[in-house]
C-alpha positions in Angstrom: 4.4 6.8 -19.6 5.5 9.9 -17.7 3.0 12.0 -15.6 2.2 14.3 -18.5 1.6 11.5 -20.9 -0.7 9.6 -18.3 -2.8 12.8 -17.9 -3.1 13.4 -21.7 -4.1 9.7 -22.4 -6.6 9.6 -19.6 -8.2 13.0 -20.6 -8.5 11.7 -24.2 -10.1 8.4 -23.0 -12.6 10.0 -20.6 -13.3 13.0 -22.9 -12.7 15.4 -19.9 -10.0 17.8 -18.8 -8.0 17.1 -15.6 -8.0 19.8 -12.9 -4.7 20.7 -11.1 -5.3 20.6 -7.3 -2.0 22.4 -6.3 -0.2 22.1 -3.0 0.3 20.1 -1.0 -0.6 17.0 -3.1 0.3 18.5 -6.5 -2.1 16.0 -8.1 -4.7 16.2 -10.8 -8.3 15.1 -10.7 -10.5 13.9 -13.7 -14.0 12.5 -13.7 -15.9 10.4 -16.2 -19.3 11.5 -14.5 -19.2 8.2 -12.3 -15.7 8.0 -10.9 -13.3 10.6 -9.9 -9.6 9.7 -10.6 -6.6 11.2 -9.0 -3.4 11.3 -10.9 -0.7 11.7 -8.2 2.6 13.8 -8.5 4.5 10.6 -9.6 2.0 9.6 -12.2 -0.1 7.0 -10.3 -3.9 6.8 -11.1 -6.1 6.3 -8.0 -9.9 5.8 -8.0 -12.3 7.5 -5.7 -11.5 4.9 -3.0 -7.8 5.5 -3.2 -7.2 2.1 -5.1 -4.5 2.2 -7.7 -5.7 1.7 -11.2 -3.5 0.5 -14.0 -3.5 3.0 -16.7 -3.7 0.3 -19.5 -7.0 -1.0 -17.9 -8.6 2.5 -18.1 -7.3 3.0 -21.7 -8.5 -0.4 -22.9 -11.8 -0.5 -20.9 -15.1 0.0 -22.7 -15.8 3.0 -20.4 -16.2 3.1 -16.7 -15.8 1.8 -13.2 -17.4 -1.6 -13.5 -15.2 -2.7 -16.4 -12.0 -1.4 -14.7 -12.8 -2.9 -11.4 -13.6 -6.3 -13.1 -10.3 -6.2 -14.9 -8.3 -5.6 -11.8 -10.2 -8.3 -9.9 -9.7 -10.8 -12.7 -5.9 -10.2 -12.1 -6.5 -11.5 -8.6 -8.3 -14.6 -10.0 -11.4 -13.7 -7.9 -14.9 -12.5 -8.4 -15.8 -8.9 -7.9 -17.8 -9.7 -4.8 -14.7 -10.9 -2.9 -12.7 -7.6 -3.5 -14.8 -5.3 -1.4 -12.8 -3.3 1.1 -9.5 -4.2 -0.5 -6.3 -2.3 -1.1 -4.6 -3.4 -4.2 -1.0 -2.3 -5.1 1.2 -3.3 -8.0 4.4 -5.3 -7.5 5.7 -4.5 -10.8 9.6 -4.5 -11.0 9.8 -6.9 -7.8 11.7 -10.1 -7.6 11.0 -13.0 -5.2 13.7 -11.6 -2.9 12.2 -8.1 -2.7 8.6 -9.3 -2.2 10.1 -11.3 0.8 11.5 -8.0 2.0 8.0 -6.5 1.9 6.6 -9.5 3.9 9.4 -9.1 6.4 8.7 -5.4 6.7 5.0 -6.1 7.4 5.8 -8.8 9.8 8.0 -6.3 11.8 5.5 -3.4 11.8 2.0 -5.0 11.6 1.4 -4.7 15.4 2.1 -1.0 15.3 0.0 -0.6 12.2 -2.9 -2.5 13.9 -2.7 -0.2 16.8 -2.8 2.9 14.5 -5.8 1.3 12.5 -7.7 0.4 15.6 -8.6 -3.1 14.2 -7.2 -6.6 14.5 -4.9 -6.3 11.3 -2.3 -9.0 10.9 -1.5 -9.7 7.3 1.4 -11.9 7.9 0.6 -14.9 10.2 3.0 -16.3 12.7 6.0 -18.2 11.2 5.7 -16.9 7.6 8.7 -14.7 7.7 10.7 -17.4 9.4 9.6 -20.0 6.8 10.5 -17.8 3.8 13.9 -17.0 5.5 14.8 -20.6 5.5 13.7 -21.2 1.9 15.5 -20.3 -1.5 13.6 -17.4 -2.8 15.2 -15.2 -5.5 12.8 -15.2 -8.5 9.0 -15.0 -8.6 8.6 -18.8 -9.4 10.5 -19.7 -6.3 8.5 -17.3 -4.2 5.2 -18.6 -5.5 6.2 -22.2 -4.8 7.1 -21.3 -1.2 4.1 -19.1 -0.6 1.6 -21.7 -1.6 1.6 -23.8 1.7 1.8 -20.5 3.7 -1.3 -18.8 2.1 -3.6 -19.8 5.1 -1.2 -17.8 7.3 -1.3 -14.7 5.1 -4.6 -13.6 6.7 -5.3 -10.2 5.4 -2.8 -10.3 2.6 -2.8 -12.2 -0.7 -0.1 -12.1 -3.5 -1.0 -12.9 -7.1 1.9 -13.5 -9.5 0.0 -15.1 -12.3 -1.4 -12.0 -14.0 0.3 -9.6 -16.3 1.4 -7.5 -13.4 2.2 -9.0 -10.1 -0.1 -7.4 -7.4 -0.8 -7.6 -3.6 -4.2 -7.2 -2.0 -4.7 -6.3 1.6 -7.9 -6.6 3.5 -9.2 -3.2 4.7 -12.4 -4.2 6.2 -13.7 -2.3 9.2 -11.0 0.4 8.7 -12.2 4.1 8.5 -12.0 5.8 5.1 -9.2 8.3 6.2 -7.1 5.4 7.6 -7.7 3.2 4.4 -6.2 6.0 2.4 -3.3 6.4 4.8 -2.7 2.7 4.9 -2.6 2.5 1.1 0.1 5.2 0.9 2.1 3.4 3.6 1.9 0.0 1.7 2.8 1.6 -1.6 5.8 3.2 0.1 6.8 0.1 1.9 6.7 -1.9 -1.5 8.8 0.7 -3.2 11.5 0.6 -0.4 11.3 -3.3 -0.2 12.3 -3.2 -3.9 15.4 -1.2 -3.2 16.6 -3.1 -0.2 19.0 -6.1 -0.3 17.5 -7.4 3.0 14.7 -6.3 5.4 14.3 -7.6 8.9 11.2 -9.2 10.2 12.1 -8.4 13.8 9.0 -7.0 15.6 9.3 -3.4 16.2 9.6 -1.9 19.8 6.1 -1.2 21.3 6.9 0.7 24.4 6.4 4.0 22.6 4.3 3.2 19.5 3.8 6.7 18.4 7.5 7.4 18.2 8.2 4.0 16.5 5.5 4.5 13.8 6.5 8.0 13.1 10.2 7.0 12.6 9.2 4.3 10.3 6.8 6.5 8.2 9.7 9.0 7.9 12.1 6.2 6.8 9.5 5.3 4.2 9.7 8.8 2.8 6.3 9.8 4.1 7.7 13.1 5.6 6.9 16.6 4.5 3.7 18.5 4.2 2.3 16.4 1.3 2.2 13.4 3.7 0.9 15.2 6.8 -2.6 13.8 6.5 -1.3 10.2 6.4 0.9 10.7 9.4 -1.9 12.4 11.3 -4.4 9.7 10.5 -2.1 6.9 11.7 -0.5 8.7 14.7 -3.6 10.4 16.3 -4.9 7.3 18.2 -1.5 6.0 19.4 -0.1 6.2 22.8 3.3 7.5 23.5 5.3 10.5 22.6 6.3 11.0 18.8 9.2 13.3 19.8 11.1 10.9 22.2 12.0 7.3 21.9 11.8 6.7 25.7 10.4 8.7 28.5 10.1 12.5 27.8 12.9 14.2 29.8 11.9 16.4 32.5 12.6 20.2 32.2 13.9 21.7 35.5 12.2 25.0 36.3 
């Protein structure tokens, strides 16, 4: 479905008209009286918590939030009570190698993200990226076999490949609402970029100027421009360093 088809289908299902929000998001909002859904400029459907909803789940559900949430949680193989405070993203179109790229990217940038979030957030445990680098991982079956013994080290990050759509779940407990939304956008962008790369490094990013390092990465992920200003601001505002200079800001002679 393209964006117009998604909007039309959700409007017909919920019996309500979507409202265009204009710049800078260029998104649409539609509510069923209980939940407000946002249809983004690229056709994603997000609920009021910023969690991506699969369009098929909305169209096939009996009606509302409880059933949609339960369907998504069933895909994770867990009960609804274990999914609170989670960010769920689709890994549709990924291979074993590209999901490994995503794991490498997270291993590289998780310390920066933890500083930005203000919590101890380490989805990829020590040694996971190195173990996967030594393994043969091309398709999803090979990835699943190699991930199984490593799952205890994926502390705030679980991958489920057994459902109709591969998905990743990230723990977002104790993270403020504005930063949860920003983190979700970053993770979605990282997953999209990981799918396009032949290889992503797990080398830990430099930390002497975290504000600059994170800003550069966000831009590389495509999160530049006014439509992503809120995401950048939410994550950069608590970081030390200077976002404009990699090293020490040069002195200007008077």
